[in-house]
Backbone as a ProteinNet text record, in pm:
[ID]
protein_1_A
[PRIMARY]
MDVPSEMPAVNACAVQECAYNREGDCHALAITVGDSRHPHCDTFLGTGPEGGEPGATGRVGACKMADCRHNNRLECHAPGITVGYRQSEVDCLTYSPA
[TERTIARY]
-1437.9	-1424.1	-1446.5	-1522.6	-1549.4	-1424.5	-1419.8	-1310.7	-1344.6	-1251.3	-1281.1	-1291.4	-1376.6	-1394.5	-1279.9	-1207.5	-1088.4	-993.9	-871.1	-770.9	-807.1	-784.1	-813.8	-731.4	-791.4	-724.2	-633.4	-528.6	-447.9	-521.8	-600.2	-684.4	-604.5	-490.1	-405.5	-263.4	-168.9	-28.5	35.3	88.8	150.2	300.1	352.7	496	527.5	540.1	557.6	683.3	788.3	912.5	913.8	802.1	793.4	771.3	838.8	826.9	684.9	605.5	469.4	365.2	407.1	314.6	304.7	181.8	155.4	40.6	71.8	-27.8	-107.4	-39	-101.4	-169.8	-162.6	-223.9	-115.6	-135.4	-43.4	-83.7	15.8	-11.3	59.3	108.5	160.6	40.6	52.5	-60.7	-95.1	7.8	-13.9	107.4	81.6	189.3	192.7	306.4	321.3	346.6	279.3	293.2	359	457.4	512	628.6	698.5	807.2	785.4	664.9	615.4	639.6	726.8	750.5	705.7	701.7	674.2	592.4	489	401.4	455.6	581.9	641.9	563.1	567.9	526.9	650.7	655.5	772.5	789.7	690.1	695.9	754.4	770.6	825.7	955.9	965.5	1085.1	1110.7	1225.1	1258.5	1247	1231.9	1213.3	1322	1283.5	1368.7	1276.9	1284.3	1187.5	1047.5	946.7	809.5	774	707.9	668.1	518	473.3	331.3	259.1	131	42.7	-31.8	-17.8	-80.4	-230.6	-303.3	-447.8	-490.7	-394.7	-427.5	-433	-516.6	-519.7	-445.5	-347	-270.2	-359.8	-323.2	-396.7	-300.8	-355.1	-274.3	-274.4	-159.4	-148.3	-122	-43.7	-10.7	21.4	-8	25.7	90	211.8	286.2	262.2	173.3	147.7	34.7	67.4	-32	-106.9	-48	-114.1	-208.8	-226.7	-317.1	-461.9	-550.2	-691.1	-755.1	-694	-747.4	-690.8	-598	-527.1	-592.4	-613.5	-661.8	-582.2	-499.8	-418.5	-327.7	-270.1	-176.1	-240.7	-372.6	-447.3	-514.2	-506.9	-569.7	-719	-797.7	-942.9	-998.6	-910.1	-957	-1025.7	-1122	-1186.8	-1089.8	-985.8	-881.8	-778.5	-660.5	-555.2	-499.2	-424.7	-349.5	-202.9	-116	28.2	84.6	174.6	236.5	351.5	393.5	506.6	459.7	521.2	511.4	653.9	677.9	813.4	885.6	994.1	1064.7	1043.9	952.2	926.9	806.9	814	701.2	617.6	499.9	418.1	275.3	209.7	65.3	6.5	-58.4	-114.6	-247.8	-301.5	-425.3	-397.5	-272	-232.8	-284.9	-347.9	-401.5	-384.7	-300.7	-280.7	-412.2	-426.1	-549	-557.3
1398.1	1277.3	1311.3	1228.1	1250.1	1231.2	1302.4	1286.7	1166.6	1070.3	955.2	996.7	927.8	961	908.2	808.8	759.6	701.8	680.7	627	483.6	443.3	306	204.8	91.5	-14.4	-96.8	-149.5	-252.7	-382.6	-430.9	-548.8	-675.6	-684	-803.1	-766.3	-836.3	-819.7	-957.7	-992.5	-1123.6	-1122.3	-1013.8	-1000.1	-1035.9	-1164.8	-1214.7	-1161.8	-1130.3	-1084.8	-936.3	-866.6	-726.2	-717.6	-624.3	-606.4	-568.2	-512.4	-471.1	-580.1	-692.9	-799.5	-903.8	-933.7	-1044.2	-1124.7	-1246.3	-1339.5	-1279.4	-1205.6	-1150.6	-1017.2	-962.5	-832.3	-727.5	-609.2	-498.1	-423	-392.8	-321.8	-186.6	-135.6	1.5	94.6	202.1	294.3	352.1	380.8	431.4	395	355.2	325.1	430.3	438.1	522.3	429.8	457.1	376	459.4	399	453.8	547.8	561.3	657.2	741.6	750	819.9	742.7	639.4	556.9	413.1	367.6	227.6	219.4	134.7	131.6	50.5	75.6	7.8	39.9	-52.1	-18.6	44	176	246.2	225.5	171.4	149.2	12.2	-73.6	-206.9	-198.2	-279.4	-289.2	-436.2	-483.9	-625	-670.4	-799.4	-855.7	-808.8	-779.2	-732.9	-723.9	-617.6	-603.8	-585.4	-638.8	-620	-473	-427.3	-287.4	-272.4	-150.1	-118.9	-142.8	-119.4	-138.2	-269.5	-363.5	-495.2	-491.2	-397.3	-390.7	-305.8	-244.2	-153.1	-227.1	-176.6	-221.8	-118.2	-163.2	-70.9	7	130.2	219.4	282.2	333.5	403.2	550.8	599.9	740.3	830.9	783.5	863.8	772.2	820.1	746.1	842.5	810.2	895	857.5	760.8	714.4	795.9	914.9	1007.2	949.7	849.8	792.3	677.6	645.8	537.2	586.4	502.7	543.1	566.1	515.7	534.3	659.5	727.6	839.9	971.6	1054.7	1190.4	1281.2	1365.9	1459.1	1386.7	1274.4	1192.1	1122.1	1111.5	1037.2	918.1	801.7	681.5	683.6	655	650.7	510.9	410.5	271.9	233.5	143.5	101.3	29.7	-26.9	-96.3	-144.5	-182.4	-228.8	-362.3	-425.6	-546.6	-518.9	-559.3	-546.6	-686.7	-702.3	-832.5	-818	-930.5	-930.4	-920.3	-830.5	-825.5	-848.9	-969.4	-1019.3	-1019.7	-948.5	-949.3	-820.3	-736.5	-608	-616.6	-545	-533.8	-416.2	-446.7	-345.9	-341.8	-230.9	-221.2	-294.2	-406.8	-485.8	-429.8	-330.6	-265.2	-154.3	-113.3	-9.3	-42.7	55.6	37.5	170.1	172	296.3	348.9	480.4	546	537.2
-846.7	-769.2	-622	-553.4	-411.9	-327.4	-217.9	-122	-32.7	-19.6	65.7	211.5	288	428.5	513.3	463	530.2	426.7	468.1	376.1	339.3	213.8	173	252.2	280.9	355.9	266.5	326.1	261.4	294.2	198.8	222.6	243.3	175.5	187	148.5	212.4	177.6	172.4	56.9	37.1	64.3	118.5	139.6	285.4	310.4	446.5	514.6	438	499.6	533.2	519	559	710.1	774.4	919.1	962.1	870.7	903.4	878.6	820.3	782.4	893.7	931.5	1022.7	964.7	922.6	868.8	752.4	665.9	545.7	564.8	685.5	713	736.2	681.8	700.8	827.5	912.1	1036.2	1044.3	928.4	925	935.2	1008.6	1017.8	881.3	800.6	665.1	579.7	456.2	362.9	253.2	186.2	67.9	-49.2	-159.9	-280.3	-388.3	-454.4	-577.3	-562.6	-674.5	-687.3	-812.9	-857.7	-976.9	-1105.8	-1102.3	-1220.6	-1201.2	-1075.4	-1045.6	-915.6	-909.2	-791.1	-673	-634.9	-519.8	-392.6	-297.5	-161.5	-97.9	-92	-39.4	111	176.8	320.9	353.5	252.9	275.3	353.9	457.6	539.3	564	517.2	532.3	677	694.4	826.5	921.4	1036.9	1145.8	1265.1	1339.3	1448.2	1390.2	1458.4	1411	1415.6	1311.4	1303.6	1306.6	1320.3	1315.4	1445.7	1440.6	1554.9	1536.9	1630.2	1613.4	1585.7	1642	1621.5	1503.9	1435	1324.7	1191.9	1103.3	964.7	882.7	803.4	720.6	625.9	600.8	510.9	411.2	301.1	201.6	238	282.6	321.2	202.8	107.6	-9.5	-126.2	-245.8	-366.5	-465.3	-506.7	-599.6	-745.6	-770.3	-906.9	-970.1	-1016	-1070.7	-1190.3	-1258.7	-1375.5	-1340.8	-1213	-1173.4	-1177.7	-1224.9	-1234.5	-1098.4	-990.8	-855.8	-787.8	-854.8	-793.7	-830.7	-729.2	-751.5	-658.2	-717.4	-639.1	-539.3	-584	-507	-387.7	-389.2	-288.4	-356.5	-292	-346.4	-317.3	-420.6	-406.8	-433.3	-436	-449.2	-318.2	-321.8	-197	-102.9	-157.6	-81.7	-180.4	-131.6	-221.9	-173.9	-263.4	-232.3	-262.4	-172	-191.6	-207	-301.6	-325.2	-422	-474.5	-566.8	-710.6	-784.8	-930.2	-975.8	-1027	-1052.3	-918.2	-902.1	-773.4	-694.9	-739.2	-674.5	-580.4	-469.3	-374.6	-422	-478.6	-546.6	-495.8	-527.5	-514.1	-635.2	-611.2	-720.1	-770.6	-701.7	-743.4	-843.7	-855.1	-950	-1089.1	-1152.5	-1287.5	-1362.6	-1467	-1540.4	-1596.1	-1590.7	-1641.1	-1791.8
[MASK]
++++++++++++++++++++++++++++++++++++++++++++++++++++++++++++++++++++++++++++++++++++++++++++++++++

C-alpha cells in the first residue's frame, strides 16, 4: 500500500456539539480514531471553549482500528473520512471492517 502524502481530511463532521466543529467542519489539526474495538472519534470534546485552528481542516492523525480496510500500520489511507453519530456514539462513519 502506498504511503499517503498527507493525512486524510475530515471531510464532514455532523457532531455540532464538538468544540472543534464549526458549521460541519472539523478544525482540530489532527484527530485520533478508535480504541481498537470501536471507531470512536477519540478527539471529540463536548462544547465548551472553541478548539482548533479556524483556518485548518481537520485531519486523521492516527487510527487504532487495525481491522479497518483503510488502515495500514495504524495510519488511515482513506481519501477522507466523515465523523458523525452511529446510534449515540461519535464515530468515524468511514470505518469499514476488512
